[in-house]
N, C-alpha and C positions, 0 to 999 in steps of 0.2 A: 495215487495221487501222486504228484512229482515233490520230490524230498525237497527243501529248501533250508538253505543256510541263514546263521546272523555269526555279529563280530566272534571272532574268538575271543573265547573267556579266558579269564586270568592263569588257569594250571594251560592252557595251551602255547600262551605268549609264551612263562616258563618255559614251559619245554623245545621250544623255538630258540630265545634265547641262550640257553645252558648249549647249543648246537653254531653258536655263532665264529666261535675257533674250530671250529670245523672243517668252517664253509669260507676258509680264504684261500685265495686262488692260488696252484701251482702255476703258474704262466706257462702257456707253452711254446715248445721250443721255437714256430714260426707262423704266424698269421694270427687272424681273429680269437682272442680269446678272453674268458671269465676275469673280472676282479671284484672280487664283493659280490653288490650288486648293478655290476656294470658288463658292459661288453667292451673292448679296449679293441682298436686295430694291434698289429706289431710295433708301434712306434710309440704304445701307449695312449692314441690320440682315443677319445669317448668317440662311442661309434653309435647311433641308435637307430633303429629301425622305423624307416619309414615306406611304406608301398600298398602293396596289394600280393594276391594270388592270379597267378593265368594256367586255366588247366591244360597246359599242354600238348597232354601224353593221349587228350581226347580231341586236341585241337592243334596238331605238330604241323601244319600248313603255314599256320599264322605268325610267323615269326616276325612280322614288322610290332605285333603288339610287346616288342621290349623296347624298341624304340618309342612304339606309345606311350605306353606304363613311364618310363624317362620324360618324355615330355610333357608330363606334368608335373613333375615336379620330386617325380620317387628317389629314392636310394636306393632302395632291395623290393626284387620282385621274387615270392616265393613261386617254381614251376612243380610242376605239378608231375611223377614219374612211374611209371610200374614195371615191374619186371617177369608181367607175365598173367596179374588179373582179367588187364585190360589187353591192349595190344603192347608186347614191350616194346621200350626204349634202348634203342644201344649202345652199347657205349662212345661209337660213332657218333647219335644221335646227341648221347649228352655231351659228348665233350662240343660240338657246336651250339648246343645251349649255355656254356659257359662261356665260350666263345663273343655269342651273343648279349650278354650281360655285360662283359668287360670290353664291349666294342664301344657299348653305351652307358658305360661308369656307374655300373647297379653289383653290388650286393646279391649274389647267387645265394638265393635257400632253396635246395634240392630235398623232394620229400617223397618218401616211397607211399604212395597209394593202397597199396592193396590189401596192406592191414585196417583200413578201414571198416571198424564195430568191432573187428572179431569177436567173435563168442555170439556172436545173437545174430549177425547180417552172414548167411550162407555163401560161400565160397571165400569170406575173407582169412587173408596169409597171417602166420605168427610173425612175431617180430626177427624168428631167429630166420625165417624168409627171407624178410624185411636183409636179415644183414648177409645173407647170402647176394642178394642184390647189389649191396654195395661190395661187396669183396668182388665180385666180377666186374666192378667198373672202378676199382684202386690207380689201373693203369692212368684211365683219364685225368683221378682227381688229385692224387703224388702232386706236390710239387704248386698248389690252387689253393691253400690252407688263408691268403688275403684274401680271398676273393667268393671261396663256397664256406658253406653252414650245411650240416647235414642233417637233415630232418629228417632221423632210423623210423619212423612210420606213425603215415596219418591215422589219429585217432583210434590206436592200436585197440582197445579193447571198448563193447560196447556196454549194457545195463546189467551183465551176466559176468557173474564170478571176477568183477574190479580188480578184489583183491590181487589177481596172481597176478594185473600191471606191474608190482616191484621187484618180484622179483626174475620177472620175462627181462627189464628193462636194464638191471644190476644186467644181467646175464649178455642182452645186446652189446650196453656200451664197452665190456670186456673184449666179450669179440671185436669189435670193434676196434679197438687199445692193441688186441694180439697182433690183431694183424696188420696193426703200421699206423691206421690213419693217425694221425697230427693234427683234423681239423674240430675246430668246434661242434660238439654234437646236439642236438635239437631233443628234447625228448614230447611228445604230446601226450594230456593227461586220459584215464580212462574215465568210460561215462560218453562217448562221443567226444573226447576233448574239455569234455565243461566241468567233470572232476565236482558233479555235487555230492558226492560222498568223500571229498578229500581226500578220495587218498595219494592224490598225488603231494597235497600240501601235507601233509600229517608223513610222507616218505620220505620229501624231498632232502631231509639232509644226509641222511643213510648214500641214498641215488647217486649226491655228488661225489656224496665220501669217498664210495668203492670206484668211483672213476679218477686213475692212474695221472689223467690228466691236470685233472680238478676244472675240465673245461667243457662244464656240462652247462644248458640253458634249458628251461623248464617251459613250456609252448601251453597255455590256458584258452581256450579259445571259448568266445563269450556270444553265447547265441540268451536264447531265452530264461535260462536258469538266471542270466545275468536284467534282471527289466525293472532294475532299484540301484539307488544311487549307495547305499547300502548296501547291495551284496558288491558290486564292485569295489566298492572302498575296501569292503572287509577281507577282500583275496589282498587283492595290491596289498595293501597295508600287510600280511601275515610269513607273505613272502619279506618284503622289508622289513620286518622285524627280526626275520629268522636271516639277515644275509643273505638271503639267492637270487640269481640272476632267473628272472622271469620275463617273459617276449609277452603279446597276444596274441597268437597267431593264428587268427585266423575273428574275425567277428562281420555280422553287418546292421543295419537299420532296422530291418524284420526278421521276424523268420514263423516256422509253422506251430513253434514251443513257444513263442511266446512276442514279445515285444523289445528285446532290446533297448539299452540306456547306451546309446549310440553317443549322448556327449557329453556324458558321465567318462564314458570306457574311454573318450579321445580326450578329454579337458584333465583325468587321471594322472591319464597317459604324458602326458605333457607335461606337467606338474612335479611327476615324479624321475622323469628319463627314464621312462619306459615301453619299449620298443612296441608299434603295431601295424598287424599287416590284414588289411582289411578280404573280405572273399566277395564276389572275383572279380575279375574285368570281364568278362564274356561268356558266354554256351551253357550257362545254367537252362537247367532244362526239369521234369519231376514238381512244377508247382511252383517250383523256389527260384524260376525267371529274377522274380525282384530284386536276385543277390549281384544281378549284371550292373555292373559300372561301368558299361559303354552299350551301347545296341549294335550286334553284329561285328563285333569288334572293330565301330568306327571312331576313332577319337573322336571327332566335333560329335557326334553324340552321346554328351553325357547324358546317363540317367538324374534320377531325383538323389541316387542311395551314388553318385557318382561327385553329381557334385559337390556331396555331401561330405562323404571324403577327401577329394584332394581342394574347395576351393572352400571348405566352411571354419571356421572357427574352431584351432589348433586342428587343421587339416592335414594334407600331405605338401601341398603347395608352400602355405608360411615356415611350418616348421621341420623340414626334412633339410640335412647337411648332406651332402654327399660327403662316400667316405675317402679318407684324405689317403689312403692308398695309391689314385688317380689325380692327386693335385701335382701337377709340373710334368708330367708323362705324358705321352699322348694313349688315346684307345689303341687297341687291337685295331689293326688292321681287318678286313672282314679278308682281303686272301689268304694273310697268312694263317699259319697252323695255328691248332687249335690251343698249342703249349706252348707258342711263343712266350715269352715274356712280356709283358708295355713297359717294362721298364729300361726299353734298349734307350740310347740315347738321342736323342732329337739328334737333324742334324745345325738347327739352329739350338740358338739359348732360348725355354721357356720367355728369362724376362723380357728379352725382346720382342715387345709387343706395337709394331707401326698401327697407327690410325691414323683414319677420315678425319676431316673437319667435319662438324655437322653440317650438314644444309637444307633449306626446306626456308617456308615461309615464317614468320613468328607469329600470328594467325594460328595455322596448321600446324604444322609439326617438320621435327628436324631426326636424325638420322645419324649414328657417328659407326664407321663400321671398325674393328678393332682383331687384329688377326692375336691369338691369347695362347697359342700355341701351335708348335713346327717344326716336325720331325723330315724327315727323307723321303717325298713323293706327297707327305701329306700335313694337314695344318687342321689346326680346331679355329672358329673363328667365331667372333659375339658382335653383335649389332647390335646397341639401344638406344632406341627412338624414347622420343621428351616431347608433349605437346608444348603448342605456346603459350602464346597469353588465355587463351580459351579453349576449352574442353575439349575434345575431340571423341567418334562414336566409334572408330576406323579409323587404320591408316593402312598405306602402301610403303612399302620401300622396293625401290627398284639401284641395280649396277650395273653395270657390263666390264667383265672380263677382260686387261688387254694381253694377261699372258698365256691361255686355253685352260685355265683354274676351272675344276668343275664339280660342282656339289654333289656331295653322297647321301647326307644323312642333316636331317632340323631338329628341330624340338621347339617348341613355343612359338611358332609360326610357319604357315602352309607356305611352303619355295617351290617353284615353277621356275625349268629355264627353257629358253627356245637359243640356240645355238651357246651366244656368250653373255646373253642375257637375263640376267636374271629378277624373280619378282618374289616379292614374301610382303606377306598378308597376316594382319590380326587371326590369330584366331576366338574363340569363343569368348571367353575369360581375360584377353588384354588389350582389348580392340579400345575398350574405355578408358580418357587420360582424364583427369583433371587438367587444369589451368598450369600447365610446368611441371606437371607426373610424366613419367619415365617407366619403360618395360624393357626388358630385352630378349631377343632369341639367339641362339647359337645354332652351330651348326661344323658339319666337316666334310675338309674336301681335299683333291687331289690335285697339286701340283707337278709340275717338271722345269727346272731351273729359273724360274724368275718366281716371288709371287708378293708379284706386289699392287699398296694399297687401293680401290676402285674408289671415286669421287661415288659418295650412294647422295639418293633425294627419297625425300620422303612426300606424300600427299594424305593430306587429312581427309575424312569424311562427319 
């Protein structure tokens, strides 16, 4: 019978309180870092993960998933990688993954899936083997500390001998630091990530203290073990009481081992400032296909779970805030070297924001085009669509470029082009607008010589 847990008793809380002083962060030299229970960017701004996982190692050709995940409002993507248990993801492949994250203004949590279920599942790798994989990728990871979190090993122990997790995790962190990694590290719990025997919870303080960088965040996976509000709340509270950083590294709305309380998971995460990452974008099999958030990697075919995660109460769309590392600087060009920093100075001031006057009928809709950022050869634009005096159920915005500009990528709208003519249509979740309500969509484009603002028109349906 599955063991359950209740709220931590006074003795446990007293023990956790006694280590608060040990858990204060020593800021990493650069990049994302821990401060108490929070994750901060290098500039000291809070960063709360809101995103999903993408099974890249099995679906390496689905590179459009990064833009599609961003289009639904995510600020983070957790990327499944393998060092050899499945087809290995090479250094060049991982470099391209990082580039895709940066192009799409996402924080990239890279995880090694080889360790899943070690001790219980045949073929699972040890955490030592996971560290070997990361060391082999060091050349493409160094310098990416602002953008990349290293999730050392996914669910690194099953339910057999989970107590061994503590020493194995300490050793893995030590080896990563000895190898020179300055990144924020993420460690998953044993018990298939669900920690129902509390090995991670009760040993987290010593794990954190053993990291010379004091830059480790703990990851709990919430499935059937977390099927009541009391269980969800007690676990999150234990880490907050201890002053330790925690993210919900995976969760779903259903699972074969029970029905997770996703409403409480998301509400508690939001109220406590805890990050969460749903599982998973698409491609699930083996009887858990219900965990797909979109069908067949099609962003326009959100499942009920995808709708809940992205568009529901306390969901990604309404709570995610983009990392400030991307503010006021261009995304990495797809043609740029993966190691190229996106902080290269733009050729035009980011504060220069030319825009076109709204156009469209009062009872229909109007649209305003704005260049939000511009640099040599590229730019980022935004169009705001506003309903007139009556509600609309859908909208189409059109414009024609006069200077040969092209659009390379878009989010929150379906954008097509025919020569210099551009057509943008609403997607499923932002077509309906009440009278006077507005929404916006964004895009990346290229330009050469002149980047004048076109006149735009909006048609409502």
